[in-house]
C-alpha positions as CSV (number, residue, x, y, z in Angstrom):
1,M,97.4,37.6,111.1
2,W,99.3,39.1,108.2
3,E,101.2,36.2,106.8
4,S,98.7,35.1,104.2
5,L,98.0,38.7,103.1
6,L,101.5,39.9,102.3
7,P,103.4,39.3,99.0
8,D,106.0,36.5,99.0
9,E,107.6,37.7,95.8
10,P,108.7,41.1,94.4
11,I,106.0,43.3,92.8
12,P,107.3,45.3,89.9
13,F,105.9,48.7,88.9
14,A,106.3,50.2,85.4
15,P,108.0,53.6,85.1
16,D,104.7,55.2,84.1
17,F,102.7,53.7,87.0
18,V,100.7,56.6,88.6
19,W,101.8,57.0,92.3
20,G,99.6,59.6,94.0
21,V,98.0,60.7,97.2
22,A,94.4,61.8,97.7
23,S,92.7,64.4,100.0
24,S,89.6,66.5,100.2
25,A,89.2,70.2,100.6
26,F,87.1,70.3,103.8
27,Q,88.9,67.5,105.5
28,A,92.3,69.2,105.0
29,E,91.3,72.9,105.0
30,G,88.7,73.0,107.7
31,G,87.8,76.6,108.5
32,D,84.6,78.5,109.3
33,V,83.1,78.0,105.8
34,P,79.4,78.2,105.1
35,N,78.6,74.5,104.8
36,D,76.5,71.9,106.5
37,W,79.4,70.1,108.3
38,V,80.4,73.4,110.0
39,D,76.8,73.9,111.0
40,Q,76.6,70.4,112.4
41,A,79.7,71.1,114.5
42,R,78.2,74.3,115.8
43,R,75.2,72.2,117.0
44,G,77.5,69.8,118.7
45,E,76.6,66.9,116.4
46,V,80.1,66.3,115.0
47,P,83.6,67.3,116.1
48,P,84.8,70.8,114.9
49,N,87.3,70.8,112.1
50,P,90.2,73.3,112.5
51,G,92.0,71.8,109.5
52,N,95.5,70.5,109.2
53,G,97.0,73.6,107.8
54,F,96.8,72.6,104.1
55,F,95.0,75.8,103.2
56,E,98.1,77.8,104.0
57,R,100.8,75.1,103.6
58,Y,99.8,73.4,100.4
59,A,103.0,74.3,98.6
60,E,105.1,72.9,101.4
61,D,103.1,69.7,101.4
62,F,103.5,69.3,97.7
63,R,107.3,69.7,97.8
64,L,107.5,67.2,100.6
65,L,105.3,64.7,98.7
66,A,107.5,65.2,95.6
67,Q,110.6,64.4,97.6
68,L,108.9,61.2,98.6
69,G,108.6,60.2,95.0
70,F,104.9,61.0,94.3
71,R,103.9,62.6,91.1
72,H,100.1,63.0,91.4
73,Y,97.9,64.7,93.9
74,R,94.1,64.3,94.1
75,L,92.5,67.4,95.7
76,S,89.0,68.9,95.8
77,V,87.3,72.2,95.7
78,E,85.1,73.4,98.6
79,W,81.9,74.4,96.9
80,S,80.9,76.7,99.8
81,R,84.1,78.7,99.4
82,V,83.7,79.2,95.7
83,E,80.0,80.0,95.8
84,P,79.2,81.2,99.4
85,E,75.8,82.6,98.2
86,R,73.7,81.2,95.4
87,G,75.0,82.7,92.1
88,R,77.8,84.7,93.7
89,F,81.2,83.3,93.0
90,D,84.1,84.4,95.1
91,P,87.1,85.4,92.8
92,K,89.5,85.1,95.8
93,A,88.5,81.4,96.4
94,L,89.0,80.6,92.7
95,D,92.3,82.4,92.8
96,H,93.3,80.2,95.8
97,Y,92.5,77.0,94.0
98,R,94.3,78.2,90.9
99,S,97.3,78.7,93.1
100,V,96.9,75.3,94.6
101,C,97.0,73.7,91.1
102,D,99.9,75.8,90.1
103,A,101.9,74.9,93.2
104,A,101.2,71.2,92.6
105,N,102.5,71.5,89.0
106,E,105.5,73.5,90.1
107,A,106.4,70.7,92.6
108,G,106.1,68.1,89.9
109,L,102.7,66.8,91.0
110,T,99.9,66.5,88.5
111,P,96.7,67.8,90.1
112,W,93.5,65.8,89.8
113,V,90.6,68.2,90.7
114,N,87.4,66.8,92.3
115,L,84.4,69.1,92.3
116,F,82.3,67.6,95.2
117,H,83.4,65.8,98.3
118,F,80.3,65.4,100.6
119,T,79.9,69.0,101.8
120,H,77.0,71.2,100.8
121,P,76.9,75.0,100.8
122,R,74.5,76.4,103.5
123,W,72.3,78.1,100.9
124,L,71.9,74.8,99.0
125,V,70.7,73.0,102.1
126,A,68.2,75.8,102.7
127,R,66.8,75.3,99.2
128,G,66.4,71.5,99.7
129,G,69.7,70.2,98.6
130,L,70.6,68.4,95.4
131,L,67.2,66.7,95.2
132,A,65.4,70.0,95.0
133,A,64.0,71.1,91.6
134,S,66.9,73.5,91.2
135,G,69.6,71.4,92.7
136,Q,71.0,69.8,89.6
137,G,71.1,73.1,87.8
138,D,72.9,74.7,90.8
139,F,75.6,72.0,90.8
140,L,76.2,72.1,87.1
141,R,76.4,76.0,87.1
142,Y,79.0,75.7,89.9
143,A,80.8,73.0,87.9
144,E,80.9,75.1,84.7
145,H,82.1,78.2,86.5
146,T,84.8,76.3,88.4
147,V,86.0,74.2,85.5
148,S,86.2,77.4,83.4
149,A,88.4,79.1,86.0
150,L,90.7,76.1,86.7
151,A,90.9,74.3,83.4
152,P,94.0,76.1,82.2
153,H,95.7,75.0,85.5
154,A,94.5,71.4,85.6
155,T,93.7,68.7,83.0
156,H,92.6,65.8,85.2
157,W,89.1,66.0,86.8
158,H,86.6,64.1,88.9
159,S,82.9,65.1,89.0
160,Q,82.1,63.7,92.5
161,N,83.8,61.8,95.3
162,E,82.2,58.4,96.0
163,S,78.8,59.3,94.7
164,M,77.2,56.0,95.8
165,V,78.6,56.3,99.3
166,Y,77.1,59.8,99.3
167,V,73.8,58.3,98.4
168,L,74.1,55.4,100.8
169,L,75.1,57.5,103.9
170,G,73.1,60.7,103.1
171,Y,69.9,59.3,101.7
172,L,69.5,55.6,102.7
173,T,71.0,55.3,106.2
174,G,70.9,59.0,107.1
175,E,74.3,59.0,108.8
176,F,75.7,61.9,106.8
177,P,74.0,65.2,105.7
178,P,71.4,65.7,104.5
179,E,70.5,62.8,107.0
180,I,67.6,61.3,105.0
181,A,66.8,57.7,105.5
182,D,64.3,56.8,102.7
183,G,64.5,54.2,100.0
184,D,62.7,56.4,97.4
185,A,65.0,59.3,98.1
186,A,68.0,57.1,97.7
187,A,66.7,55.8,94.3
188,A,66.1,59.4,93.2
189,M,69.5,60.5,94.3
190,T,71.1,57.6,92.5
191,E,69.6,58.9,89.3
192,T,70.7,62.4,90.3
193,V,74.3,61.6,90.8
194,A,74.4,59.8,87.5
195,R,72.9,62.9,85.8
196,L,75.4,65.2,87.6
197,H,78.3,63.0,86.5
198,A,77.2,63.0,82.8
199,G,76.6,66.7,82.9
200,T,80.0,67.4,84.5
201,Y,81.8,65.2,82.0
202,G,80.3,67.2,79.2
203,I,81.4,70.5,80.9
204,V,85.0,69.3,81.4
205,K,85.2,68.0,77.8
206,A,83.8,71.2,76.4
207,A,86.5,73.2,78.2
208,D,89.2,71.0,76.5
209,S,88.5,67.7,74.8
210,R,91.9,66.5,75.9
211,N,91.0,66.8,79.6
212,T,90.8,63.5,81.5
213,V,87.6,62.7,83.5
214,A,87.6,59.9,86.1
215,T,85.1,58.5,88.5
216,I,85.7,58.1,92.2
217,E,83.7,55.2,93.6
218,V,84.2,53.0,96.7
219,Y,83.9,49.3,96.0
220,I,82.1,47.7,98.9
221,D,82.8,44.0,99.1
222,Y,79.5,42.8,100.6
223,H,79.0,39.5,102.4
224,A,76.0,37.8,104.0
225,E,76.3,37.2,107.7
226,D,74.6,33.9,107.3
227,P,75.4,32.3,103.9
228,D,73.0,29.5,104.7
229,D,70.0,31.9,105.0
230,P,68.5,32.5,101.5
231,E,66.8,35.6,102.7
232,N,70.0,37.1,104.0
233,V,71.9,36.1,100.9
234,E,69.3,37.6,98.5
235,G,69.1,40.8,100.6
236,V,72.9,41.3,100.4
237,A,72.8,40.5,96.6
238,S,70.1,43.1,96.1
239,L,72.1,45.7,98.1
240,D,75.2,44.9,96.0
241,R,73.3,45.2,92.7
242,W,72.1,48.6,93.7
243,Y,75.3,49.9,95.2
244,N,78.0,48.4,93.1
245,A,76.4,47.5,89.8
246,T,74.0,50.4,89.0
247,L,76.5,53.0,88.0
248,L,78.7,50.5,86.3
249,E,75.8,49.4,84.1
250,G,74.9,53.0,83.5
251,L,78.4,54.0,82.4
252,G,78.4,51.0,80.1
253,S,75.0,51.3,78.5
254,G,73.7,54.8,79.3
255,V,70.7,53.2,81.0
256,L,70.4,53.2,84.8
257,P,68.8,50.1,86.3
258,L,67.2,51.7,89.4
259,P,65.8,49.2,92.0
260,G,62.1,49.0,92.0
261,R,61.7,51.4,89.1
262,D,61.8,51.3,85.4
263,P,65.3,51.7,83.9
264,V,66.2,55.3,83.2
265,E,68.2,56.5,80.2
266,I,70.6,59.2,81.2
267,P,71.7,61.4,78.3
268,G,75.5,61.6,78.0
269,L,76.2,58.9,80.7
270,Q,77.3,56.1,78.4
271,G,81.1,56.1,78.2
272,A,81.3,59.3,80.3
273,L,84.7,58.5,81.7
274,D,88.3,58.3,80.5
275,V,89.5,56.4,83.6
276,Y,87.5,54.5,86.3
277,G,88.7,55.5,89.8
278,L,88.0,52.8,92.4
279,N,88.5,53.3,96.2
280,Y,88.8,50.4,98.6
281,Y,89.2,50.0,102.3
282,N,87.6,46.8,103.7
283,A,84.8,44.2,103.3
284,T,81.4,44.5,104.8
285,R,79.1,42.0,106.5
286,V,75.3,42.5,106.4
287,G,72.8,40.3,108.3
288,P,70.5,39.9,111.3
289,S,73.0,41.5,113.6
290,G,73.3,44.6,111.4
291,I,76.3,45.9,109.5
292,G,79.9,45.1,110.4
293,H,83.3,44.2,109.0
294,W,84.1,40.9,107.3
295,S,87.1,38.8,106.6
296,D,87.8,35.3,105.4
297,Q,90.4,34.9,108.2
298,P,89.5,33.8,111.7
299,D,91.9,36.4,113.3
300,P,92.3,39.2,110.8
301,P,94.2,42.5,111.5
302,I,91.8,45.2,112.7
303,D,92.4,48.9,112.1
304,A,91.8,51.9,114.4
305,M,88.2,52.2,113.2
306,G,87.5,48.5,114.0
307,R,87.6,47.3,110.4
308,A,89.0,43.9,109.4
309,V,91.7,44.0,106.7
310,H,90.6,42.1,103.6
311,P,92.8,43.0,100.5
312,A,91.1,40.3,98.3
313,G,88.1,42.7,98.1
314,L,90.3,45.2,96.1
315,E,91.3,42.5,93.7
316,Q,87.7,41.5,93.2
317,G,86.5,45.0,92.7
318,L,89.1,45.8,90.1
319,L,88.3,42.6,88.2
320,R,84.6,43.4,88.4
321,V,85.0,46.9,86.9
322,A,87.3,45.6,84.2
323,D,84.7,43.0,83.2
324,A,81.9,45.6,83.2
325,L,83.8,48.3,81.4
326,P,86.2,46.6,79.0
327,G,89.0,48.7,77.7
328,V,88.6,51.5,80.3
329,P,91.8,52.2,82.2
330,L,91.6,51.8,86.0
331,L,93.1,53.6,88.9
332,V,92.9,52.9,92.6
333,T,92.0,56.5,93.7
334,E,92.0,55.8,97.4
335,N,93.5,53.1,99.6
336,G,94.9,53.4,103.1
337,C,94.1,52.7,106.7
338,P,93.5,54.5,110.1
339,T,96.2,53.5,112.6
340,T,98.9,54.8,114.9
341,D,101.0,51.7,114.3
342,E,103.4,52.2,111.3
343,D,104.1,48.4,111.0
344,F,100.4,48.0,110.5
345,R,100.2,50.8,107.9
346,I,103.1,49.4,105.9
347,R,101.7,45.9,105.9
348,Y,98.3,47.2,104.9
349,I,99.7,49.1,102.0
350,A,101.8,46.1,100.9
351,A,98.9,43.7,101.2
352,H,96.8,45.9,98.9
353,L,99.5,46.5,96.4
354,W,99.8,42.8,96.2
355,A,96.0,42.5,95.6
356,L,96.3,45.2,92.9
357,E,99.1,43.1,91.3
358,R,97.0,40.0,91.3
359,A,94.2,41.9,89.6
360,R,96.7,43.1,86.9
361,R,97.9,39.6,86.3
362,A,94.3,38.5,85.8
363,G,93.8,41.2,83.2
364,A,92.6,44.3,85.0
365,P,94.3,47.4,83.3
366,V,95.3,49.1,86.6
367,G,97.7,51.9,86.0
368,G,98.1,53.6,89.4
369,W,97.4,53.9,93.1
370,F,96.6,56.9,95.3
371,H,97.2,56.7,99.1
372,W,94.5,58.1,101.4
373,T,95.8,60.5,102.6
374,A,98.9,62.8,102.6
375,V,98.7,64.6,106.0
376,D,96.4,63.5,108.8
377,N,93.0,65.1,108.4
378,Y,89.5,65.3,109.7
379,E,87.8,62.0,109.5
380,W,84.2,63.2,109.4
381,K,82.3,62.0,112.5
382,H,85.5,60.7,114.0
383,G,87.2,64.1,113.9
384,Y,90.9,64.0,114.7
385,S,91.4,60.7,116.6
386,D,93.4,57.5,116.2
387,A,91.8,57.3,112.8
388,R,95.0,58.7,111.4
389,F,95.3,58.0,107.7
390,G,98.2,60.3,106.8
391,L,101.6,59.3,105.5
392,I,102.6,62.5,107.2
393,G,101.7,63.6,110.7
394,F,101.5,67.2,111.9
395,D,102.0,69.2,115.1
396,P,98.6,70.9,115.8
397,T,100.3,73.8,117.5
398,T,103.1,74.6,115.0
399,G,101.7,72.8,111.9
400,E,105.1,71.2,111.4
401,R,105.0,68.1,109.1
402,T,106.7,64.8,110.0
403,P,106.8,62.0,107.4
404,R,106.0,58.6,108.9
405,R,107.9,55.3,108.3
406,A,105.2,54.3,105.8
407,A,106.1,57.4,103.7
408,E,109.8,56.3,103.6
409,F,108.7,52.7,102.7
410,L,106.7,54.0,99.8
411,R,109.6,56.4,98.7
412,R,111.7,53.3,98.4
413,V,109.1,51.3,96.5
414,I,108.6,54.2,94.0
415,S,112.4,54.7,93.7
416,D,113.1,51.0,93.1
417,G,110.1,50.4,90.9
418,E,109.5,47.3,93.0
419,L,108.1,46.2,96.3
420,R,110.3,43.7,97.9
421,P,109.0,41.4,100.7
422,E,112.3,41.6,102.6
423,H,111.6,45.3,103.2
424,L,108.4,44.6,105.1
425,P,108.4,44.8,108.9
């Protein structure tokens, strides 16, 4: 299963290669915060999220990650903590996130702060969410207040996590809050997330022009279930154009090519990034039987969420972005897998670092890689299950952290500046 996916030669990494880990506020912090996912859990629609202890143990986690060789940490701010009521900002919450950034810096980890990771404050939901007339202004007010508070403590920023996944799951398929399944709403929200990114970029740069702003977008490697069916092939191509190409074109030209609508010029969108952050997990099949995983192998490795391992999709995604945005540096801002098998996790990591290296050799300017995630966390509708993405496990009773074998494997890769095939299980 793995033989053709793994490197057969050493992979070198430059001394300035960015080695990081990524997390999100709500997935790691949990807690009884006033957001829509907590409300869903109260209604029994999703598992409750007690958190993994990061809210209290962040400094300990940072020291442990630094010992493993990592030098960058992608975190997020929980909007509902910072602004629990519309227009009322909680100084204690902002002090907490300042302390998180300071602890990361003290441990030798550069914090990358993301302002939005899927969760909505309860008050925003009551007002109609981000598509309401006041929604964009609400977000940008929150962004300006938060950036102003944290900018002296962090210099690397993201406006939103996986904005097109947010649109796909929240407004097209209705799987995630706000649970809307409507093509017109999805098109409107595509325009909205582009405007929010452009606005946030301006806010971050106004705070300090030296600040770095990066995207976070999942590349979905789409494939038709029946490549001999022209209707299936065109449908998948249309989905790919909307999902993968729309924001890429908008960032390059400032004009958003919305499906079924006239192109929309977004002020401030053209070139509104210093780094393109690309996430990747697996390839997706779309066709008459619905949506599923895809691989070009007859018997691919399958992770704990039932997804086939297909590293070539990462290579393809990086090259596609490099072609669309020439000269823009690239980072892999998330990559990892859910599993309880450490041999599987190590092989998955190695296979994708090999795909990253192939993309670099083909000209993609990829300067770093962030593992998802540091400590096992809440995986949305899966809750805490065998969908364990962490390099570090934790005891739910004591909170004690235990690095896994994959963490030691990566410590060696980072220390050596090289991934050697003989070190793979």
